[in-house]
Structure formats: C-alpha cells, structure tokens
C-alpha positions in Angstrom: 0.1 0.2 0.0 1.5 3.4 -1.2 1.8 5.9 1.8 -0.2 8.5 1.8 1.0 11.6 4.2 -2.9 13.1 3.8 -4.6 10.1 4.6 -7.6 11.1 6.8 -7.5 10.8 10.3 -10.5 9.7 11.8 -9.7 10.2 15.2 -9.1 13.9 15.7 -8.5 16.6 18.1 -10.8 19.3 19.5 -9.9 22.6 21.0 -6.4 23.5 21.7 -5.2 20.2 20.7 -6.9 20.8 17.2 -5.2 24.1 16.6 -1.7 22.7 17.3 -2.5 19.7 15.0 -2.9 22.3 12.2 0.5 24.0 13.2 2.2 20.7 13.3 0.7 18.6 10.6 2.1 20.7 7.6 5.8 20.5 9.2 5.7 17.0 9.7 4.6 16.4 6.2 7.0 18.6 4.7 9.7 16.0 6.2 8.2 13.2 5.1 6.1 12.2 8.0 2.6 11.5 9.0 1.1 13.0 12.3 -0.4 10.6 14.5 -1.6 12.3 17.5 -1.7 15.4 19.4 -1.9 15.4 23.2 -1.8 17.5 26.0 -1.4 16.2 29.5 -0.5 17.8 33.1 2.5 15.7 33.3 5.5 18.0 34.4 3.2 20.9 34.9 2.0 20.6 31.3 3.3 18.1 28.1 2.5 18.6 25.0 2.8 15.0 23.0 3.4 14.9 19.3 3.3 11.4 18.0 4.4 10.8 14.4 5.4 8.0 11.9 7.4 7.5 8.8 6.1 5.2 5.8 7.1 2.3 7.9 5.0 3.3 10.9 8.2 3.9 12.8 10.0 6.7 14.2 13.8 7.0 15.1 15.6 9.1 17.4 17.0 11.0 14.5 13.0 11.4 13.0 12.3 12.7 16.4 14.9 15.4 16.6 14.2 16.4 13.0 10.7 17.1 13.5 11.4 18.8 16.9 14.2 21.0 15.4 11.9 22.1 12.7 8.7 22.7 14.9 10.6 24.8 17.4 10.6 27.9 15.6 6.9 27.6 14.4 5.6 26.8 17.8 7.8 30.1 19.2 5.9 32.2 16.3 2.5 30.8 16.7 2.7 30.6 20.3 -0.3 28.3 20.8 0.2 27.6 24.6 0.9 30.8 26.4 2.3 28.9 29.5 5.5 26.6 30.3 5.3 23.6 28.8 7.2 20.6 27.8 7.5 19.1 24.3 7.6 15.5 23.5 8.0 14.2 20.1 7.6 10.5 20.2 7.0 7.3 17.7 3.6 5.3 18.1 4.9 2.8 20.4 3.8 -1.1 19.9 0.4 -0.5 21.5 -0.5 2.4 19.1 -3.1 4.3 18.6 -5.1 3.6 15.5 -6.1 6.7 13.8 -6.3 6.0 9.9 -7.8 3.3 8.1 -4.6 1.8 7.0 -3.6 1.5 10.7 -6.6 -1.0 11.3 -5.4 -2.9 8.0 -1.8 -2.9 9.1 -2.9 -4.7 12.6 -6.0 -6.9 11.2 -5.9 -10.0 13.7 -4.8 -8.2 16.5 -6.7 -7.1 19.6 -7.7 -3.5 20.0 -10.1 -1.1 22.2 -12.3 1.1 20.2 -14.8 3.9 21.8 -17.1 5.6 19.6 -18.4 9.2 19.7 -22.2 7.9 19.7 -24.0 4.7 20.6 -24.3 1.6 18.2 -26.7 -1.1 19.1 -26.6 0.1 22.5 -23.0 0.4 23.1 -20.1 2.7 22.6 -17.0 0.5 23.9 -15.6 -2.5 21.9 -12.7 -4.8 22.4 -12.0 -7.7 20.2 -9.8 -8.2 17.3 -9.8 -6.3 14.2 -11.5 -7.9 11.3 -12.2 -6.8 7.7 -11.7 -2.9 6.7 -13.3 -0.9 4.1 -13.9 2.4 3.1 -16.3 3.0 5.8 -16.0 0.7 8.6 -13.8 -1.6 10.4 -15.0 -5.1 11.8 -14.6 -6.0 15.3 -14.7 -9.6 16.6 -15.8 -9.9 19.9 -14.1 -13.1 21.8 -16.8 -13.1 24.6 -19.6 -12.5 22.4 -22.8 -14.6 23.9 -23.4 -17.9 22.4 -25.8 -17.6 19.4 -25.2 -14.0 18.8 -23.0 -12.3 16.0 -19.4 -11.7 17.4 -18.8 -9.3 14.3 -19.5 -5.8 14.8 -19.1 -3.4 11.8 -18.1 -0.1 13.4 -18.2 3.2 11.2 -14.7 4.9 10.6 -16.1 8.3 11.1 -17.9 7.3 14.4 -14.4 6.6 15.9 -13.5 8.7 19.0 -10.7 6.6 20.4 -8.9 3.3 18.9 -5.9 1.8 20.6 -4.1 -1.4 20.2 -4.2 -3.9 23.3 -0.4 -5.4 24.1 -0.3 -8.9 23.6 2.3 -11.7 22.6 1.3 -11.4 19.1 1.4 -7.8 19.0 5.1 -8.2 20.6 5.9 -10.9 18.1 4.9 -9.0 15.3 7.3 -6.1 16.7 10.2 -8.2 17.2 9.7 -9.6 13.4 9.3 -5.8 12.0 12.5 -4.9 14.2 14.5 -7.8 12.6 13.3 -6.4 9.0 14.1 -3.0 9.8 16.9 -2.8 12.2 17.8 0.5 14.1 21.0 1.9 14.5 20.2 4.0 17.7 18.8 2.9 21.1 15.0 3.1 20.8 14.6 3.9 24.6 17.2 6.7 24.5 15.6 10.2 25.6 17.5 13.3 24.3 16.4 16.9 26.2 17.6 20.4 25.6 16.7 23.8 26.5 15.4 26.6 24.2 18.3 28.7 23.3 16.3 32.0 24.0 14.5 30.5 27.4 13.5 32.8 30.1 13.5 30.9 33.3 12.6 33.9 35.5 9.4 33.8 33.9 6.8 34.0 36.5 2.9 34.7 36.1 0.0 34.5 38.6 -2.0 33.8 35.4 -1.2 30.2 33.8 -2.5 31.6 30.5 -0.9 34.6 30.5 2.4 35.3 28.3 3.1 36.2 24.6 5.5 34.8 22.0 8.2 37.2 23.8 7.9 36.3 27.8 6.5 32.4 27.1 8.7 30.4 29.9 11.4 28.0 28.6 10.2 24.9 26.9 12.6 21.6 27.5 12.1 19.3 24.3 12.5 15.6 24.7 12.4 12.9 22.0 11.4 9.7 22.9 11.0 6.5 21.4 8.7 4.3 23.2 
C-alpha cells in the first residue's frame, strides 16, 4: 500500500489540541512524516505530546530530532500554549493509537480497544480482534460474544472517538519481526533533552494563561521512542 501523508485521520483532536495539530501537520508532512496524534497532558506541569511516523510506521531518534528542530521556530511564532510546557516528540509505540484506515488494515487480527462517539446497538466501547476493513468501516470480532449472537460488529470509521491496540504476545512478536526486518542503529529507549536557546527561566505569572511569544517560559524538548 502506498504511503499517503494526507490520508484522513478519523480520530481527530478538538479545541487547543486541534489548533496545534493544524500547526504541526504541515511541518511533519514537509519532512515526509505523518501526524498520528496531538495530546496535552498535565505531566510535568504541562506536556505537549506529538506522535508521528514515517512510511513504515516507525520513528527513530533522528526523526524525533528532525521534527522537533523544524517545529520549534514554528511553535515559537504561533505560540499556541501561553504558559510553560514540555514538548515530547515520539513514535506511535507498539500498542499504538489507530487513527487511519491503514492502521486497522496493518493490524488486522490483533486486539484493539475502540470507543465510538455515539451509541451503536446500545454500546460505545468494544474490545476484540480487528477484522475486515473497508472504505467506511472496520469490523471488530468480540471474543466474549454470548453464544448464539454474532461476534462481528461493523463500526463506522466516521464514528470513532478512540482506538488503540492492546498489548499482547502476538503484537510483541509482530514488533520483533518488524525490528528484525528494519533494524535501528540507535537505542529506541534513549531520551534527548535540551532547553530553548532563548529560554527565560525567570518567567513567572499569577495567570497560567498569561504570556506572549516574547515572554513564554522555557520549553524543554524531549524525543522519546517508546
């Protein structure tokens, strides 16, 4: 399957995360990477997590550094988060989010947890094996379906709210095989951190939302491969 940088992401961000995604995605695409997910957490005060991948669904330390270096000046200008935060650029990981149709196709037969944005046949959450995928839906096969009921549930891709692989022996084995086929030269668990050259360690504000592009507090960047 050809790698399409612009293939639709069915699981999309909202609010501030959506605004940041609109800033990040063109930069990632320009480097040949596809954006997987943007997420803001309260870890370390506030952390902006950016998950991306190359055409093989992988992301090395060098990839993390390249994307972080190109993003830094753009984020400085756009200044989407007007308070101190940490930037974390990483690979999707083994038990990765599933955001595009190709993700479900690539992991057919593996277990996933899926949540819909709206009820389907009286339920929103499904956990089972990924089955057939078409242009509009993915089928989840429930292993614990009651006797006499159809274990196959066809879920509209447009209704997806969250989707993630479940760690399993089969998934670990797939990761091992992929690693043997595409060995990395660097340590996937390494973390590289550095501070902005124009950091302002004395920045303080009673208002957590206060700040401008000129006085935003220092951001530490870390590149992590999970």
